[in-house]
C-alpha positions in Angstrom: 15.8 -19.2 -94.7 19.5 -20.3 -93.9 21.7 -20.9 -91.6 23.6 -18.8 -89.7 26.9 -20.4 -88.9 28.9 -19.1 -85.5 31.6 -17.3 -86.0 34.8 -18.8 -85.6 36.9 -19.0 -82.0 40.0 -16.7 -82.3 42.6 -20.3 -81.0 45.4 -17.6 -79.7 45.6 -14.5 -77.7 46.9 -11.4 -80.2 47.6 -9.4 -77.3 50.0 -12.0 -76.8 51.5 -11.5 -80.4 55.0 -9.4 -81.3 54.9 -8.1 -85.5 57.5 -10.1 -87.0 60.8 -8.3 -87.9 60.3 -8.5 -91.8 64.0 -7.2 -92.1 65.5 -10.8 -91.1 66.8 -13.4 -94.1 63.9 -15.6 -93.3 61.1 -12.4 -94.4 64.0 -12.3 -97.7 60.2 -13.3 -100.2 58.2 -12.0 -98.9 60.5 -8.5 -99.4 61.2 -9.5 -102.9 57.7 -10.0 -103.9 56.4 -6.8 -102.4 59.3 -4.6 -103.7 58.2 -6.6 -107.2 55.2 -6.1 -107.0 54.7 -2.4 -105.4 58.1 -1.6 -106.7 59.0 0.4 -104.2 61.7 0.5 -101.9 63.1 -3.7 -99.6 62.9 -0.6 -96.7 59.0 -0.1 -98.1 58.8 -3.5 -98.6 59.4 -4.1 -95.0 57.1 -1.1 -93.4 53.9 -2.8 -95.6 54.4 -6.3 -94.1 54.2 -4.6 -90.9 51.6 -2.8 -91.2 49.3 -5.4 -92.2 50.8 -7.4 -90.1 49.7 -4.7 -87.3 46.6 -4.8 -88.9 45.3 -7.8 -89.2 46.4 -8.6 -85.3 44.6 -5.0 -84.4 41.2 -7.4 -86.4 42.7 -10.1 -84.3 42.1 -8.2 -81.7 38.8 -6.8 -81.7 37.3 -10.4 -82.6 39.0 -12.1 -79.0 37.4 -8.8 -77.6 33.9 -9.6 -78.5 34.3 -13.6 -77.9 36.0 -12.9 -74.6 32.3 -10.5 -73.9 30.4 -13.2 -75.9 31.8 -16.5 -73.3 31.3 -14.0 -70.5 27.7 -13.3 -71.4 27.4 -17.2 -71.9 29.1 -18.0 -68.5 27.1 -15.9 -66.3 24.1 -16.8 -68.7 24.6 -20.7 -67.3 25.7 -19.1 -63.2 21.8 -17.9 -63.3 20.6 -21.0 -64.7 22.8 -23.9 -61.8 21.8 -21.4 -59.1 17.8 -21.1 -60.4 17.9 -24.7 -60.8 19.9 -25.2 -57.5 17.0 -23.1 -55.8 14.4 -24.4 -57.4 15.5 -28.1 -56.2 16.0 -26.5 -52.8 12.3 -25.0 -53.4 11.0 -28.3 -54.1 13.1 -30.1 -51.0 11.9 -28.0 -48.6 8.0 -28.4 -49.6 8.8 -31.9 -49.3 10.0 -31.7 -45.4 7.8 -30.0 -44.9 4.4 -32.3 -47.0 5.9 -34.8 -44.8 6.2 -33.0 -41.6 2.1 -32.4 -42.4 1.0 -35.4 -43.0 3.5 -37.0 -39.5 1.3 -33.5 -37.9 -2.3 -35.1 -40.2 -2.0 -39.1 -39.2 -1.7 -37.7 -34.9 -4.8 -38.0 -33.7 -6.5 -35.1 -33.3 -8.8 -33.9 -29.8 -12.6 -32.7 -29.9 -13.4 -28.8 -28.8 -14.2 -27.8 -25.3 -16.1 -24.3 -23.9 -14.0 -23.1 -21.3 -17.1 -21.0 -19.8 -19.9 -24.5 -19.8 -19.0 -26.3 -16.8 -18.1 -29.7 -15.7 -21.8 -32.0 -15.3 -23.3 -31.8 -11.5 -24.0 -36.1 -12.5 -21.7 -38.5 -14.8 -23.1 -41.6 -15.8 -22.0 -44.1 -16.4 -20.1 -45.1 -19.9 -20.8 -48.3 -21.6 -17.5 -50.1 -22.3 -16.2 -50.4 -26.0 -16.1 -54.5 -25.5 -19.2 -54.0 -23.8 -20.6 -52.1 -26.2 -19.4 -54.9 -29.2 -20.6 -57.8 -27.7 -24.4 -55.9 -27.4 -24.3 -54.8 -31.0 -23.3 -58.5 -31.6 -26.7 -59.8 -29.5 -24.0 -62.5 -27.5 -23.7 -62.2 -23.1 -21.9 -60.1 -21.5 -22.0 -59.2 -17.5 -23.7 -56.1 -17.3 -21.7 -55.6 -13.7 -18.6 -56.3 -14.9 -18.8 -55.5 -18.6 -21.8 -52.3 -19.4 -19.5 -49.8 -16.6 -16.8 -48.2 -16.1 -16.4 -49.8 -13.3 -13.3 -49.6 -10.8 -11.6 -51.6 -8.8 -11.0 -51.0 -5.8 -8.6 -48.7 -3.6 -5.1 -49.9 -4.6 -1.9 -49.1 -4.3 0.3 -48.4 -7.5 2.2 -51.2 -8.6 5.8 -50.3 -10.3 4.4 -51.6 -13.6 1.2 -48.9 -13.7 3.1 -46.2 -12.2 5.5 -46.5 -15.2 1.8 -46.4 -17.8 1.3 -43.3 -16.2 4.7 -41.6 -16.4 4.9 -42.4 -20.1 7.3 -45.0 -19.9 4.7 -48.6 -20.5 2.7 -48.8 -23.6 -1.1 -48.3 -22.2 -2.6 -51.6 -21.2 -6.3 -51.9 -21.5 -6.8 -52.9 -18.4 -5.5 -50.7 -16.4 -7.0 -48.8 -13.9 -8.7 -45.2 -13.6 -6.9 -42.4 -11.0 -9.6 -43.3 -9.1 -8.3 -46.6 -7.9 -5.0 -44.6 -7.3 -2.9 -43.9 -4.1 -3.4 -40.5 -2.8 0.6 -39.8 -2.1 1.5 -41.2 -6.3 -0.9 -38.4 -7.8 1.4 -35.7 -8.0 3.8 -37.3 -9.9 1.6 -39.2 -11.9 -0.1 -36.3 -13.5 3.2 -34.7 -13.2 4.8 -37.0 -15.6 1.5 -37.3 -18.2 1.4 -33.3 -18.1 5.1 -33.8 -19.7 4.2 -36.6 -22.3 1.2 -34.6 -24.1 3.2 -31.8 -23.8 6.0 -34.0 -25.6 3.5 -34.6 -28.1 2.9 -31.9 -28.9 -1.6 -31.7 -27.3 -2.9 -28.3 -28.3 -2.4 -25.6 -25.3 -5.8 -24.7 -24.4 -5.8 -29.1 -23.7 -3.2 -29.3 -21.6 -3.4 -25.5 -20.0 -7.1 -27.2 -19.1 -6.3 -30.5 -17.0 -3.3 -28.7 -15.9 -5.6 -26.6 -14.0 -8.3 -30.1 -13.7 -5.4 -31.8 -11.3 -3.7 -28.4 -9.5 -7.6 -27.7 -8.2 -8.0 -32.2 -7.1 -4.5 -32.1 -5.4 -4.8 -28.3 -3.2 -8.4 -28.9 -3.2 -10.5 -28.9 1.2 -12.3 -32.3 0.6 -8.4 -33.8 0.8 -8.3 -32.5 4.3 -12.0 -35.2 4.8 -9.8 -38.2 4.9 -9.4 -41.2 2.5 -12.8 -40.5 1.3 -12.6 -37.2 0.4 -8.8 -38.2 -1.3 -11.2 -41.2 -2.8 -13.9 -38.9 -3.8 -11.3 -36.4 -5.8 -10.5 -39.2 -7.9 -13.0 -40.8 -8.7 -14.5 -37.1 -9.7 -11.1 -36.6 -12.0 -11.1 -40.0 -13.8 -15.0 -39.5 -13.9 -14.2 -35.9 -15.9 -12.2 -36.8 -18.1 -13.3 -40.5 -19.2 -16.7 -37.2 -20.0 -14.3 -34.6 -22.0 -12.4 -37.4 -24.0 -16.2 -39.0 -24.5 -17.2 -35.7 -26.3 -14.2 -36.1 -28.2 -14.7 -39.1 -29.6 -18.8 -38.5 -30.1 -17.4 -34.8 -31.5 -19.6 -33.0 -29.0 -17.9 -29.5 -27.6 -16.9 -30.1 -23.9 -16.7 -28.7 -20.8 -14.2 -27.1 -19.3 -12.4 -29.6 -17.0 -10.0 -27.5 -15.5 -12.8 -25.7 -13.3 -14.6 -27.7 -10.7 -17.7 -28.7 -9.8 -18.7 -29.0 -6.3 -22.3 -30.3 -6.9 -20.5 -33.3 -8.8 -17.5 -33.5 -6.3 -20.4 -33.2 -3.4 -21.7 -36.4 -4.8 -18.4 -38.5 -5.5 -18.2 -37.6 -2.8 -21.8 -38.4 -1.0 -21.3 -42.3 -3.2 -18.3 -43.6 -2.2 -19.8 -43.2 1.8 -23.2 -45.1 0.8 -21.3 -47.2 -0.8 -18.7 -47.5 2.4 -22.1 -47.9 4.6 -23.6 -51.0 2.3 -20.4 -52.7 2.3 -19.6 -52.3 6.4 -23.6 -53.3 6.7 -22.6 -56.5 4.9 -19.7 -56.9 6.6 -21.7 -56.8 9.9 -24.1 -58.9 7.7 -21.4 -62.5 7.0 -18.9 -61.3 10.5 -22.7 -62.1 12.2 -23.7 -64.8 9.8 -20.1 -66.9 10.4 -20.5 -66.3 14.4 -24.2 -67.7 14.2 -22.6 -70.7 12.4 -19.7 -71.2 14.2 -22.1 -71.4 17.2 -24.1 -73.6 16.4 -21.5 -75.9 15.4 -21.1 -76.2 19.1 
C-alpha cells in the first residue's frame, strides 16, 4: 500500500491576484502562439488567454479555500490538545497539592475517641510516669515517691516561663507542672490560651467543645466559694481528668465526656486535699514541738 503524498500547498493567495492584460506587448508571443494553434484572430487569442488564466485562478481559489479550512481544523485540534494537556497538568498539580496536604494531616497525632454519655470516673488512680515505667521495665532502681506517680509539686504561682508554655508561646518542658500546681488567678488566661492553640492546630470540634466545657465549669464552680482548698480541688480535678482522658486515647480506649464534671470525684479530691493539709499541719506542729523541746533542754 503506497503512502498518500501530502497535497501541494498554495503559497500565494489567489484572491489577491489580478488577471493580466494579455493585449500588452509582453504577451505578444503568447497571443501569436494561440493564433497559429487555433487559427483564431488576435482578439480571440486575448480572450482565450484571459479565460485560461481565470479558470486556473478559480482552481487555485478552490485549493486555497480547502487549504485554509484544513489549516483551521489542524489549528483547532492543536489548541484542543493544548487545552486538554493544560487541564491535565492543572489537575495533576491540584492532586499533588491535596496529597501533600493530606500527608501533613496524616502525620499529625490523632486524638482518640470519647463517649459523651459516659461520666468521668469517681476515683482516679495515680498514673505511672513514662520515665519510671522505662526504669521498671529495665529492672533498674526507681524512686516510688518521685517517679512512679504524677505527684504534683506544692501549690505555686506560675512563673512567666510556665505561663508562656501554657499559652503555647514556648516549647513544653518535661518538668512543667500541671494545673494543680498553678495559681487560681492564672487559670482563665491559661485555659483560654490552650483552647486557642488547639483550635489553631485543627483539633476535632467535639474535643475542643468538651475541653472548653470542662474549663468553663471549673472556673465557675461552687467549689471556688470554699476558699483556697476548694480552688485547689478544682484544679487538681481538672489535671487528673485531663491526664486520664489522654491516657485513654493513647491506650486506644473510648474515653469519657470530660466536659461533664463528676461531683463524686471532685469531692474526693477536696477531701484528699483537706486530709493532706491536716497531715501536714500535724507534722509541722510535731516538728515545732520537737524544736522547742530541743531548745529548752539546751538551756
